[in-house]
MOPAC internal coordinates of N, CA, C and O (Angstrom, degrees):
PM7 1SCF
backbone

  N    0.0000 0     0.00 0     0.00 0    0    0    0
  C    1.4357 1     0.00 0     0.00 0    1    0    0
  C    1.5564 1   113.04 1     0.00 0    2    1    0
  O    1.2310 1   121.16 1   168.62 1    3    2    1
  N    1.2647 1   115.38 1   -11.38 1    3    2    1
  C    1.4823 1   119.33 1  -178.98 1    5    3    2
  C    1.4555 1   114.79 1   -69.04 1    6    5    3
  O    1.2310 1   120.10 1   162.65 1    7    6    5
  N    1.3623 1   117.41 1   -17.35 1    7    6    5
  C    1.4808 1   120.47 1  -175.29 1    9    7    6
  C    1.5502 1   112.88 1   -94.51 1   10    9    7
  O    1.2310 1   119.89 1  -166.71 1   11   10    9
  N    1.3044 1   117.81 1    13.29 1   11   10    9
  C    1.4373 1   119.23 1   179.70 1   13   11   10
  C    1.5518 1   110.74 1   -72.49 1   14   13   11
  O    1.2310 1   121.20 1   -45.54 1   15   14   13
  N    1.2993 1   115.30 1   134.46 1   15   14   13
  C    1.4435 1   121.98 1   173.38 1   17   15   14
  C    1.5275 1   112.43 1  -139.15 1   18   17   15
  O    1.2310 1   120.70 1   -43.69 1   19   18   17
  N    1.2487 1   116.27 1   136.31 1   19   18   17
  C    1.4997 1   117.67 1   175.22 1   21   19   18
  C    1.5261 1   105.48 1   -84.44 1   22   21   19
  O    1.2310 1   121.15 1   -35.71 1   23   22   21
  N    1.3479 1   115.40 1   144.29 1   23   22   21
  C    1.4771 1   117.62 1   174.02 1   25   23   22
  C    1.5447 1   109.45 1   -59.63 1   26   25   23
  O    1.2310 1   120.71 1   -29.66 1   27   26   25
  N    1.2592 1   116.25 1   150.34 1   27   26   25
  C    1.4587 1   118.96 1  -178.43 1   29   27   26
  C    1.4607 1   112.68 1   -58.76 1   30   29   27
  O    1.2310 1   119.02 1   142.91 1   31   30   29
  N    1.2828 1   119.48 1   -37.09 1   31   30   29
  C    1.4427 1   123.82 1   174.39 1   33   31   30
  C    1.5260 1   109.68 1  -112.12 1   34   33   31
  O    1.2310 1   120.47 1   -42.52 1   35   34   33
  N    1.2679 1   116.71 1   137.48 1   35   34   33
  C    1.4881 1   121.07 1  -171.27 1   37   35   34
  C    1.5791 1   110.38 1   -87.70 1   38   37   35
  O    1.2310 1   122.25 1   -28.16 1   39   38   37
  N    1.2548 1   113.29 1   151.84 1   39   38   37
  C    1.4653 1   126.55 1   170.44 1   41   39   38
  C    1.5499 1   116.39 1    43.86 1   42   41   39
  O    1.2310 1   120.14 1    70.73 1   43   42   41
  N    1.2902 1   117.33 1  -109.27 1   43   42   41
  C    1.4717 1   118.65 1  -170.88 1   45   43   42
  C    1.4793 1   113.20 1   -68.68 1   46   45   43
  O    1.2310 1   117.92 1   167.13 1   47   46   45
  N    1.2987 1   121.57 1   -12.87 1   47   46   45
  C    1.4549 1   123.20 1   176.60 1   49   47   46
  C    1.4817 1   113.67 1   -83.04 1   50   49   47
  O    1.2310 1   119.80 1   167.80 1   51   50   49
  N    1.3797 1   117.98 1   -12.20 1   51   50   49
  C    1.3902 1   122.48 1  -176.57 1   53   51   50
  C    1.5480 1   106.56 1   -88.53 1   54   53   51
  O    1.2310 1   121.02 1   -57.28 1   55   54   53
  N    1.3283 1   115.66 1   122.72 1   55   54   53
  C    1.5119 1   114.32 1   178.31 1   57   55   54
  C    1.4812 1   111.77 1   -62.94 1   58   57   55
  O    1.2310 1   120.11 1   -67.13 1   59   58   57
  N    1.3569 1   117.39 1   112.87 1   59   58   57
  C    1.4633 1   119.97 1  -174.93 1   61   59   58
  C    1.5024 1   107.30 1  -119.18 1   62   61   59
  O    1.2310 1   122.66 1    -5.92 1   63   62   61
  N    1.3363 1   112.51 1   174.08 1   63   62   61
  C    1.4555 1   119.73 1   176.45 1   65   63   62
  C    1.5315 1   108.70 1   -72.97 1   66   65   63
  O    1.2310 1   119.89 1   -19.61 1   67   66   65
  N    1.2823 1   117.81 1   160.39 1   67   66   65
  C    1.4409 1   121.27 1   172.89 1   69   67   66
  C    1.5804 1   107.75 1   -84.38 1   70   69   67
  O    1.2310 1   120.39 1   -71.84 1   71   70   69
  N    1.3016 1   116.87 1   108.16 1   71   70   69
  C    1.4221 1   121.82 1  -175.99 1   73   71   70
  C    1.5801 1   107.05 1  -112.79 1   74   73   71
  O    1.2310 1   121.07 1   -61.50 1   75   74   73
  N    1.3012 1   115.56 1   118.50 1   75   74   73
  C    1.4524 1   117.71 1   176.96 1   77   75   74
  C    1.5749 1   109.61 1   -62.39 1   78   77   75
  O    1.2310 1   118.65 1   -39.02 1   79   78   77
  N    1.2588 1   120.17 1   140.98 1   79   78   77
  C    1.5046 1   119.40 1  -176.19 1   81   79   78
  C    1.5489 1   107.46 1   -63.62 1   82   81   79
  O    1.2310 1   122.03 1   -30.86 1   83   82   81
  N    1.3381 1   113.71 1   149.14 1   83   82   81
  C    1.4183 1   122.65 1   173.22 1   85   83   82
  C    1.5972 1   109.13 1   -61.06 1   86   85   83
  O    1.2310 1   119.61 1   -55.19 1   87   86   85
  N    1.2613 1   118.35 1   124.81 1   87   86   85
  C    1.4993 1   115.86 1  -176.52 1   89   87   86
  C    1.4828 1   112.81 1  -132.52 1   90   89   87
  O    1.2310 1   119.28 1  -162.18 1   91   90   89
  N    1.3106 1   118.97 1    17.82 1   91   90   89
  C    1.4853 1   123.23 1   177.33 1   93   91   90
  C    1.5212 1   113.39 1    89.60 1   94   93   91
  O    1.2310 1   119.67 1   169.10 1   95   94   93
  N    1.3438 1   118.24 1   -10.90 1   95   94   93
  C    1.4921 1   122.50 1   178.50 1   97   95   94
  C    1.5433 1   111.58 1  -111.96 1   98   97   95
  O    1.2310 1   120.83 1   165.95 1   99   98   97
  N    1.3170 1   116.02 1   -14.05 1   99   98   97
  C    1.5057 1   115.46 1  -167.71 1  101   99   98
  C    1.5511 1   112.01 1  -126.73 1  102  101   99
  O    1.2310 1   120.73 1  -146.00 1  103  102  101
  N    1.3220 1   116.22 1    34.00 1  103  102  101
  C    1.4779 1   120.73 1  -174.24 1  105  103  102
  C    1.5122 1   111.76 1   -59.54 1  106  105  103
  O    1.2310 1   117.72 1   137.43 1  107  106  105
  N    1.2381 1   121.95 1   -42.57 1  107  106  105
  C    1.4511 1   123.52 1  -178.30 1  109  107  106
  C    1.4996 1   112.94 1   -62.33 1  110  109  107
  O    1.2310 1   118.56 1   128.94 1  111  110  109
  N    1.3238 1   120.35 1   -51.06 1  111  110  109
  C    1.4694 1   122.75 1  -179.28 1  113  111  110
  C    1.5486 1   108.36 1   -71.77 1  114  113  111
  O    1.2310 1   119.25 1   145.82 1  115  114  113
  N    1.3019 1   119.04 1   -34.18 1  115  114  113
  C    1.5374 1   122.68 1   179.57 1  117  115  114
  C    1.5437 1   106.83 1   -63.84 1  118  117  115
  O    1.2310 1   121.13 1   129.71 1  119  118  117
  N    1.3876 1   115.45 1   -50.29 1  119  118  117
  C    1.4318 1   117.07 1  -178.55 1  121  119  118
  C    1.5495 1   113.77 1   -59.43 1  122  121  119
  O    1.2310 1   121.15 1   136.35 1  123  122  121
  N    1.3130 1   115.41 1   -43.65 1  123  122  121
  C    1.4724 1   121.26 1   178.44 1  125  123  122
  C    1.5230 1   110.12 1   -59.07 1  126  125  123
  O    1.2310 1   118.39 1   132.43 1  127  126  125
  N    1.3038 1   120.68 1   -47.57 1  127  126  125
  C    1.4383 1   125.25 1   179.82 1  129  127  126
  C    1.5266 1   109.42 1   -64.11 1  130  129  127
  O    1.2310 1   118.34 1   136.90 1  131  130  129
  N    1.3356 1   120.78 1   -43.10 1  131  130  129
  C    1.4231 1   119.51 1   178.56 1  133  131  130
  C    1.5288 1   110.12 1   -65.71 1  134  133  131
  O    1.2310 1   119.48 1   140.49 1  135  134  133
  N    1.2612 1   118.59 1   -39.51 1  135  134  133
  C    1.5448 1   120.24 1   178.23 1  137  135  134
  C    1.4985 1   111.10 1   -60.17 1  138  137  135
  O    1.2310 1   120.95 1   139.60 1  139  138  137
  N    1.3640 1   115.79 1   -40.40 1  139  138  137
  C    1.4908 1   118.84 1   179.05 1  141  139  138
  C    1.5073 1   108.27 1   -65.35 1  142  141  139
  O    1.2310 1   119.64 1   136.39 1  143  142  141
  N    1.3485 1   118.29 1   -43.61 1  143  142  141
  C    1.4592 1   119.47 1  -179.51 1  145  143  142
  C    1.5611 1   109.47 1   -59.65 1  146  145  143
  O    1.2310 1   119.11 1   134.78 1  147  146  145
  N    1.3727 1   119.31 1   -45.22 1  147  146  145
  C    1.3961 1   121.98 1  -178.00 1  149  147  146
  C    1.5206 1   112.04 1   -69.47 1  150  149  147
  O    1.2310 1   120.61 1   147.98 1  151  150  149
  N    1.3213 1   116.44 1   -32.02 1  151  150  149
  C    1.4712 1   121.24 1   174.28 1  153  151  150
  C    1.5258 1   110.85 1   -63.13 1  154  153  151
  O    1.2310 1   121.30 1   133.86 1  155  154  153
  N    1.3371 1   115.11 1   -46.14 1  155  154  153
  C    1.4578 1   121.94 1   178.88 1  157  155  154
  C    1.5304 1   112.14 1   -59.44 1  158  157  155
  O    1.2310 1   121.19 1   143.97 1  159  158  157
  N    1.3983 1   115.33 1   -36.03 1  159  158  157
  C    1.3757 1   119.19 1  -179.93 1  161  159  158
  C    1.5050 1   114.75 1   -91.37 1  162  161  159
  O    1.2310 1   120.00 1  -171.21 1  163  162  161
  N    1.3918 1   117.60 1     8.79 1  163  162  161
  C    1.4350 1   125.12 1  -178.40 1  165  163  162
  C    1.4735 1   113.50 1    55.45 1  166  165  163
  O    1.2310 1   121.19 1  -138.14 1  167  166  165
  N    1.3270 1   115.34 1    41.86 1  167  166  165
  C    1.4381 1   121.23 1   176.49 1  169  167  166
  C    1.5165 1   118.46 1  -117.40 1  170  169  167
  O    1.2310 1   120.63 1  -170.15 1  171  170  169
  N    1.3023 1   116.40 1     9.85 1  171  170  169
  C    1.4521 1   121.48 1   174.79 1  173  171  170
  C    1.4609 1   114.84 1   -50.33 1  174  173  171
  O    1.2310 1   117.59 1   146.01 1  175  174  173
  N    1.4058 1   122.20 1   -33.99 1  175  174  173
  C    1.4144 1   118.32 1   179.17 1  177  175  174
  C    1.4784 1   113.02 1   -59.53 1  178  177  175
  O    1.2310 1   119.42 1   148.12 1  179  178  177
  N    1.2815 1   118.71 1   -31.88 1  179  178  177
  C    1.5199 1   121.09 1   179.99 1  181  179  178
  C    1.5107 1   109.51 1   -60.57 1  182  181  179
  O    1.2310 1   118.71 1   136.17 1  183  182  181
  N    1.3199 1   120.07 1   -43.83 1  183  182  181
  C    1.5105 1   119.13 1  -174.38 1  185  183  182
  C    1.5721 1   112.32 1   -95.90 1  186  185  183
  O    1.2310 1   121.07 1   168.25 1  187  186  185
  N    1.3553 1   115.55 1   -11.75 1  187  186  185
  C    1.4594 1   117.77 1  -178.63 1  189  187  186
  C    1.5098 1   115.86 1   -95.17 1  190  189  187
  O    1.2310 1   119.75 1   170.70 1  191  190  189
  N    1.2768 1   118.08 1    -9.30 1  191  190  189
  C    1.4478 1   120.91 1  -174.45 1  193  191  190
  C    1.5041 1   112.87 1  -136.14 1  194  193  191
  O    1.2310 1   120.00 1   -19.13 1  195  194  193
  N    1.2895 1   117.61 1   160.87 1  195  194  193
  C    1.4666 1   122.03 1   172.48 1  197  195  194
  C    1.4856 1   109.30 1   -63.77 1  198  197  195
  O    1.2310 1   120.85 1    -8.62 1  199  198  197
  N    1.3357 1   115.97 1   171.38 1  199  198  197
  C    1.4274 1   120.27 1   173.86 1  201  199  198
  C    1.5047 1   108.11 1   -65.44 1  202  201  199
  O    1.2310 1   120.00 1   -48.69 1  203  202  201
  N    1.3364 1   117.60 1   131.31 1  203  202  201
  C    1.4209 1   119.66 1  -175.98 1  205  203  202
  C    1.5126 1   113.72 1   -61.21 1  206  205  203
  O    1.2310 1   120.53 1   -20.34 1  207  206  205
  N    1.3418 1   116.58 1   159.66 1  207  206  205
  C    1.5181 1   117.89 1  -175.80 1  209  207  206
  C    1.5183 1   110.93 1   -61.52 1  210  209  207
  O    1.2310 1   120.51 1   142.91 1  211  210  209
  N    1.2853 1   116.64 1   -37.09 1  211  210  209
  C    1.4569 1   120.69 1  -179.45 1  213  211  210
  C    1.5732 1   110.90 1  -120.41 1  214  213  211
  O    1.2310 1   120.47 1  -109.18 1  215  214  213
  N    1.3013 1   116.71 1    70.82 1  215  214  213
  C    1.4912 1   120.83 1  -176.71 1  217  215  214
  C    1.5561 1   106.16 1   -60.82 1  218  217  215
  O    1.2310 1   121.15 1   -33.20 1  219  218  217
  N    1.3038 1   115.40 1   146.80 1  219  218  217
  C    1.4369 1   119.93 1   176.93 1  221  219  218
  C    1.5795 1   107.85 1  -122.85 1  222  221  219
  O    1.2310 1   121.20 1    -0.95 1  223  222  221
  N    1.3019 1   115.31 1   179.05 1  223  222  221
  C    1.4702 1   121.23 1  -175.43 1  225  223  222
  C    1.5691 1   108.68 1   -61.34 1  226  225  223
  O    1.2310 1   118.65 1   143.85 1  227  226  225
  N    1.3466 1   120.17 1   -36.15 1  227  226  225
  C    1.4740 1   121.83 1  -177.97 1  229  227  226
  C    1.5127 1   106.54 1   -69.14 1  230  229  227
  O    1.2310 1   118.92 1   138.24 1  231  230  229
  N    1.3420 1   119.67 1   -41.76 1  231  230  229
  C    1.4584 1   118.55 1  -179.45 1  233  231  230
  C    1.5376 1   110.07 1   -61.47 1  234  233  231
  O    1.2310 1   118.75 1   136.93 1  235  234  233
  N    1.2837 1   119.98 1   -43.07 1  235  234  233
  C    1.4724 1   121.33 1   176.09 1  237  235  234
  C    1.5358 1   112.76 1   -61.69 1  238  237  235
  O    1.2310 1   121.27 1   136.03 1  239  238  237
  N    1.2913 1   115.19 1   -43.97 1  239  238  237
  C    1.4923 1   119.85 1  -179.17 1  241  239  238
  C    1.5148 1   109.42 1   -60.65 1  242  241  239
  O    1.2310 1   121.46 1   134.96 1  243  242  241
  N    1.3502 1   114.81 1   -45.04 1  243  242  241
  C    1.4917 1   118.87 1   178.82 1  245  243  242
  C    1.5037 1   112.44 1   -64.38 1  246  245  243
  O    1.2310 1   121.20 1   135.65 1  247  246  245
  N    1.3319 1   115.31 1   -44.35 1  247  246  245
  C    1.4630 1   120.82 1   176.91 1  249  247  246
  C    1.5452 1   112.65 1   -55.87 1  250  249  247
  O    1.2310 1   120.54 1   138.03 1  251  250  249
  N    1.3317 1   116.57 1   -41.97 1  251  250  249
  C    1.4744 1   121.36 1  -178.79 1  253  251  250
  C    1.5361 1   108.03 1   -71.71 1  254  253  251
  O    1.2310 1   118.79 1   146.79 1  255  254  253
  N    1.3199 1   119.91 1   -33.21 1  255  254  253
  C    1.5052 1   121.62 1   178.48 1  257  255  254
  C    1.5532 1   108.68 1   -70.30 1  258  257  255
  O    1.2310 1   120.79 1   134.32 1  259  258  257
  N    1.3234 1   116.10 1   -45.68 1  259  258  257
  C    1.4462 1   119.39 1   178.29 1  261  259  258
  C    1.5341 1   111.83 1   -58.98 1  262  261  259
  O    1.2310 1   122.64 1   133.19 1  263  262  261
  N    1.3875 1   112.55 1   -46.81 1  263  262  261
  C    1.5240 1   115.37 1   174.21 1  265  263  262
  C    1.4962 1   114.47 1   -53.99 1  266  265  263
  O    1.2310 1   119.95 1   135.24 1  267  266  265
  N    1.3281 1   117.69 1   -44.76 1  267  266  265
  C    1.4522 1   122.18 1  -178.07 1  269  267  266
  C    1.5048 1   108.05 1   -61.86 1  270  269  267
  O    1.2310 1   118.27 1   138.17 1  271  270  269
  N    1.3353 1   120.91 1   -41.83 1  271  270  269
  C    1.4739 1   122.93 1   175.63 1  273  271  270
  C    1.5510 1   112.69 1   -58.36 1  274  273  271
  O    1.2310 1   121.41 1   136.86 1  275  274  273
  N    1.2700 1   114.91 1   -43.14 1  275  274  273
  C    1.4790 1   119.76 1   176.73 1  277  275  274
  C    1.4937 1   108.98 1   -62.79 1  278  277  275
  O    1.2310 1   119.88 1   129.09 1  279  278  277
  N    1.3889 1   117.83 1   -50.91 1  279  278  277
  C    1.4862 1   121.55 1  -179.43 1  281  279  278
  C    1.4920 1   111.41 1   -53.22 1  282  281  279
  O    1.2310 1   119.81 1   124.60 1  283  282  281
  N    1.3514 1   117.97 1   -55.40 1  283  282  281
  C    1.4892 1   125.02 1  -173.89 1  285  283  282
  C    1.5145 1   110.32 1   -65.17 1  286  285  283
  O    1.2310 1   118.30 1   164.23 1  287  286  285
  N    1.3415 1   120.85 1   -15.77 1  287  286  285
  C    1.4474 1   122.77 1  -179.73 1  289  287  286
  C    1.5083 1   110.57 1  -106.60 1  290  289  287
  O    1.2310 1   120.14 1  -155.32 1  291  290  289
  N    1.3810 1   117.34 1    24.68 1  291  290  289
  C    1.4680 1   121.66 1   176.82 1  293  291  290
  C    1.5217 1   108.15 1  -116.71 1  294  293  291
  O    1.2310 1   120.88 1   -27.07 1  295  294  293
  N    1.3112 1   115.92 1   152.93 1  295  294  293
  C    1.4657 1   123.67 1   170.71 1  297  295  294
  C    1.5082 1   109.67 1   -71.41 1  298  297  295
  O    1.2310 1   120.97 1   -10.29 1  299  298  297
  N    1.3333 1   115.75 1   169.71 1  299  298  297
  C    1.4683 1   122.69 1  -176.09 1  301  299  298
  C    1.5372 1   111.25 1   -59.45 1  302  301  299
  O    1.2310 1   120.19 1   135.03 1  303  302  301
  N    1.3100 1   117.25 1   -44.97 1  303  302  301
  C    1.4635 1   120.03 1  -179.06 1  305  303  302
  C    1.5072 1   111.58 1   -64.05 1  306  305  303
  O    1.2310 1   119.79 1   137.66 1  307  306  305
  N    1.3284 1   118.00 1   -42.34 1  307  306  305
  C    1.4469 1   122.43 1  -178.79 1  309  307  306
  C    1.5289 1   111.24 1   -66.86 1  310  309  307
  O    1.2310 1   119.94 1   141.43 1  311  310  309
  N    1.3858 1   117.71 1   -38.57 1  311  310  309
  C    1.4440 1   121.38 1   177.86 1  313  311  310
  C    1.5255 1   112.69 1   -57.64 1  314  313  311
  O    1.2310 1   120.89 1   148.32 1  315  314  313
  N    1.3443 1   115.91 1   -31.68 1  315  314  313
  C    1.4321 1   119.71 1  -177.65 1  317  315  314
  C    1.5233 1   114.25 1   -65.54 1  318  317  315
  O    1.2310 1   121.86 1   157.73 1  319  318  317
  N    1.4074 1   114.05 1   -22.27 1  319  318  317
  C    1.5076 1   116.96 1   177.64 1  321  319  318
  C    1.4865 1   112.15 1   -87.49 1  322  321  319
  O    1.2310 1   119.62 1   177.53 1  323  322  321
  N    1.3367 1   118.34 1    -2.47 1  323  322  321
  C    1.4449 1   120.74 1   179.61 1  325  323  322
  C    1.5102 1   111.47 1   -97.46 1  326  325  323
  O    1.2310 1   121.81 1   -34.90 1  327  326  325
  N    1.3093 1   114.14 1   145.10 1  327  326  325
  C    1.5111 1   120.56 1   178.51 1  329  327  326
  C    1.5161 1   108.74 1  -123.50 1  330  329  327
  O    1.2310 1   121.62 1   -40.74 1  331  330  329
  N    1.3052 1   114.51 1   139.26 1  331  330  329
  C    1.5183 1   114.72 1  -179.48 1  333  331  330
  C    1.5160 1   113.44 1   -70.99 1  334  333  331
  O    1.2310 1   120.24 1  -177.29 1  335  334  333
  N    1.3872 1   117.15 1     2.71 1  335  334  333
  C    1.5289 1   118.88 1   175.23 1  337  335  334
  C    1.4738 1   110.62 1   -99.35 1  338  337  335
  O    1.2310 1   119.26 1  -179.84 1  339  338  337
  N    1.3901 1   119.01 1     0.16 1  339  338  337
  C    1.4705 1   118.23 1  -179.86 1  341  339  338
  C    1.4913 1   109.03 1   -95.09 1  342  341  339
  O    1.2310 1   122.00 1   -22.63 1  343  342  341
  N    1.3235 1   113.77 1   157.37 1  343  342  341
  C    1.4530 1   116.69 1  -177.38 1  345  343  342
  C    1.5417 1   106.25 1   -80.80 1  346  345  343
  O    1.2310 1   121.39 1   -12.18 1  347  346  345
  N    1.3578 1   114.95 1   167.82 1  347  346  345
  C    1.4495 1   120.00 1   175.58 1  349  347  346
  C    1.5065 1   113.48 1   -58.68 1  350  349  347
  O    1.2310 1   121.37 1   141.73 1  351  350  349
  N    1.3693 1   114.99 1   -38.27 1  351  350  349
  C    1.4510 1   119.09 1   177.29 1  353  351  350
  C    1.5227 1   113.38 1   -64.56 1  354  353  351
  O    1.2310 1   120.90 1   140.67 1  355  354  353
  N    1.3224 1   115.89 1   -39.33 1  355  354  353
  C    1.4640 1   118.07 1   174.96 1  357  355  354
  C    1.5754 1   111.31 1   -65.07 1  358  357  355
  O    1.2310 1   121.02 1   145.10 1  359  358  357
  N    1.2615 1   115.66 1   -34.90 1  359  358  357
  C    1.5038 1   119.52 1  -178.17 1  361  359  358
  C    1.5419 1   106.53 1   -68.88 1  362  361  359
  O    1.2310 1   120.10 1   180.00 1  363  362  361

């Protein structure tokens, strides 16, 4: 978890892949595209592991950023199942 870094610019300012929103019919391809995005941003540890035993402020900030990427790449119906209190991994 020591290698987590937030992109210098957050969310829409980061050049990202064009990911079709999750719509209930495209989970496999959507999940693959999101994993590639998080791999490129060096954030796979946030979605591939449980909360670390000693989470720090950077871990929480990265988790919230990853959660927002997941949220903004979902369709309306899928967004309804997400809660801002869940972790990125749960989302």
